[in-house]
C-alpha positions in Angstrom: 97.2 -10.4 82.4 99.4 -7.9 80.5 101.6 -9.0 77.6 105.1 -7.5 77.6 105.5 -5.5 74.4 109.3 -5.7 74.5 109.3 -1.9 74.3 110.9 0.5 76.8 109.2 3.8 77.9 110.8 6.6 79.8 108.5 9.1 81.7 109.8 12.2 83.3 108.1 13.6 86.4 106.6 10.3 87.2 106.3 10.6 91.0 102.8 12.1 91.0 99.9 13.3 89.0 99.8 12.9 85.2 103.3 11.4 85.1 102.6 8.8 87.7 99.3 7.8 86.1 100.9 7.6 82.6 103.8 5.5 83.8 101.4 3.0 85.4 99.1 2.9 82.4 102.1 2.3 80.1 103.3 -0.5 82.4 99.8 -2.1 82.2 100.0 -1.8 78.4 103.1 -4.0 78.4 105.9 -1.4 78.3 109.0 -1.7 80.5 108.7 1.7 82.2 111.3 3.9 83.8 110.1 7.0 85.6 112.0 9.9 86.9 111.8 12.4 89.8 114.1 15.1 90.9 114.6 13.4 94.2 114.5 9.7 95.2 111.1 8.5 96.1 110.1 5.5 98.2 106.6 4.9 96.9 106.9 5.1 93.1 104.3 4.0 90.5 103.3 0.4 90.4 105.4 -1.7 88.0 107.8 1.2 87.3 111.5 1.6 87.9 112.1 5.0 89.3 115.4 6.9 88.7 116.6 10.4 89.7 116.9 13.0 87.0 116.9 16.8 86.9 115.8 17.8 83.4 117.5 21.2 83.8 120.9 19.5 84.1 122.4 18.1 80.9 124.7 15.7 82.7 121.8 14.3 84.7 119.8 13.8 81.5 122.7 12.1 79.8 123.3 9.8 82.8 119.6 8.8 82.9 119.4 7.9 79.2 122.7 6.0 79.4 121.4 4.0 82.4 118.1 3.1 80.8 119.7 2.2 77.5 122.3 0.0 79.2 119.6 -1.9 81.1 117.2 -2.5 78.2 119.3 -1.9 75.0 116.6 0.4 73.6 114.3 3.4 74.3 111.1 3.3 72.3 109.0 5.9 74.0 109.8 9.2 75.8 107.0 11.0 77.7 108.1 14.5 78.6 105.9 15.3 81.5 108.2 17.0 84.0 107.0 20.6 84.5 106.2 23.5 86.9 103.4 26.0 86.9 103.4 29.7 87.5 100.4 31.9 88.2 100.3 35.7 88.5 100.3 38.9 86.4 103.0 38.8 83.7 104.8 41.8 85.1 105.0 40.2 88.6 107.7 37.8 87.6 111.3 38.7 86.8 113.0 37.6 83.6 115.2 35.2 85.7 112.1 33.6 87.2 110.6 33.1 83.7 113.9 31.6 82.5 113.7 29.1 85.3 110.2 28.1 84.2 111.3 27.7 80.6 114.3 25.7 81.7 112.0 23.0 83.0 109.0 23.2 80.7 110.7 23.8 77.4 114.4 23.4 77.6 114.0 20.2 79.7 111.9 18.7 76.9 114.6 19.7 74.4 117.4 18.2 76.5 115.5 14.9 76.9 114.6 14.8 73.3 118.1 15.4 72.1 119.3 12.7 74.5 117.0 9.9 73.3 116.9 10.5 69.5 120.3 8.8 68.8 119.0 5.6 70.5 115.7 5.8 68.6 117.5 6.3 65.2 119.8 3.4 66.0 116.8 1.1 66.6 114.8 2.3 63.7 112.0 4.3 65.3 110.3 5.6 68.4 107.7 7.9 69.8 108.1 11.1 71.8 105.0 12.4 73.6 105.1 15.9 75.1 102.6 16.8 77.8 101.4 20.2 76.8 98.2 22.0 77.8 95.1 23.5 76.3 96.9 26.7 77.3 99.2 26.0 74.4 96.3 26.9 72.2 94.4 29.6 74.0 95.5 32.7 76.0 95.6 32.3 79.8 95.3 35.5 81.8 97.5 35.4 84.9 99.4 32.4 83.4 101.1 34.3 80.6 104.6 32.7 81.1 103.3 29.2 81.6 101.1 29.6 78.5 104.0 31.0 76.5 106.1 27.9 77.4 103.2 25.6 76.3 102.7 27.6 73.1 106.4 27.2 72.4 106.2 23.4 73.1 103.4 23.1 70.4 105.6 24.7 67.8 108.7 22.8 68.8 106.9 19.4 68.8 105.2 19.7 65.4 108.4 21.0 63.8 110.5 18.2 65.3 107.9 15.6 64.2 108.4 16.7 60.6 112.2 16.4 61.0 112.4 12.9 62.5 109.7 11.1 60.5 112.5 10.0 58.1 113.9 7.9 61.0 110.4 6.4 61.8 110.2 8.6 64.9 107.0 10.5 65.7 106.3 13.4 68.1 102.8 14.1 69.6 101.5 16.7 72.1 98.8 15.9 74.7 96.6 18.9 75.6 94.7 18.5 78.9 92.7 21.2 80.6 92.3 21.3 84.3 93.5 18.1 86.0 93.1 17.1 89.6 96.8 17.0 90.8 99.0 19.0 93.2 100.6 20.7 90.2 99.1 24.1 90.8 99.8 23.9 94.5 103.5 23.4 93.7 103.8 26.2 91.2 106.3 29.1 91.2 105.0 32.1 93.0 105.7 35.5 91.5 108.8 37.2 92.9 107.4 40.7 92.7 103.7 40.6 93.8 101.9 43.8 93.0 98.8 45.0 94.8 97.3 46.1 91.6 96.6 42.5 90.6 95.1 41.4 94.0 91.5 41.6 92.8 92.2 39.7 89.6 94.3 37.2 91.6 91.4 36.5 93.9 89.1 35.9 90.9 91.5 33.4 89.4 91.8 31.6 92.8 88.0 31.5 93.1 87.8 30.0 89.5 90.3 27.3 90.5 88.4 26.5 93.7 85.3 26.0 91.6 86.7 23.9 88.7 89.3 21.7 90.4 86.9 19.5 92.3 85.2 18.7 88.9 88.5 18.6 86.9 89.7 15.5 85.0 91.5 12.7 86.8 95.1 12.1 85.8 94.1 8.7 84.5 92.1 10.3 81.8 95.2 12.0 80.4 97.2 8.7 80.9 94.7 6.9 78.7 95.4 9.4 76.0 99.2 9.0 76.5 98.8 5.2 75.9 96.7 5.9 72.8 99.3 8.3 71.4 102.0 5.7 72.1 100.2 2.9 70.3 98.2 4.6 67.5 99.3 3.7 64.0 100.0 6.3 62.8 99.9 8.8 65.8 98.4 12.2 65.5 100.5 15.4 66.0 98.2 16.4 68.9 95.5 14.9 71.2 93.2 16.8 73.5 92.6 15.0 76.8 89.2 15.3 78.5 85.9 16.9 77.7 86.8 20.4 78.7 89.9 20.4 76.6 88.0 19.2 73.5 85.3 21.9 74.0 87.9 24.7 74.4 89.8 23.5 71.3 86.7 23.5 69.2 85.6 26.9 70.5 89.0 28.3 69.7 88.9 26.9 66.1 85.4 27.8 65.2 84.0 30.6 67.4 84.3 34.2 66.2 87.1 36.0 67.8 84.8 38.4 69.8 82.7 35.6 71.2 85.8 33.6 72.2 87.3 36.7 73.8 84.2 37.4 75.9 83.8 33.8 76.9 87.4 33.6 78.2 87.1 36.9 80.1 83.9 35.8 81.7 85.4 32.5 82.8 88.4 34.3 84.3 86.0 36.8 86.0 87.4 39.8 84.1 85.3 42.8 83.0 83.8 42.0 79.6 
């Protein structure tokens, strides 16, 4: 039987995948959990109160945080999970399309963070966990814009962590690799597909078909979210899953040329 911790958690993008698994894991760990989705859902995560929120809309974010705070009197944990993917050659997407990606994956995090920090300061502390990606550490051919957003999230998260420690608030990033969700299926398609990238696109699609059946389950990432939420003190970043740990180590310690060849081989690019 779980013991209620008395703490309130807010998880964005909780209707499926990593967000849903994380919300359920936090509920089992004793948090009172509120999850969000862009549209109302009838089959939300077990033990989680679902609310509607669009992280690209400042008024929607403010209304969400006000609702949660009015019901519980506190927000102890924010998990910024809402996000979208984009796959294709970098020049295949317009600037407007890339701005739409960043509006969710980076600026949505910033909106949510700015909205919860006053409550966390008021109550003397809190945790913010941002769901990043191993692509925030390594290059990702044919995911340049998504990778750029996750690289930006890494820098933002670590910088904010230094700023808010004085208020007993900590910020951590979770870095998974491939995860078995519908995330890639629901990604943004390039708005200017070029035939010059068709061969490489086919190679990336083949890679995903190979790795996704063996990819980590969302629950593996959710377990790391709970760890980051309860560690004393928390670490600035956590890899999630065996593949993510291996890539992180390879990036840190392998010579540049070896890492470059390994990445190109994985993405089926000429070495």
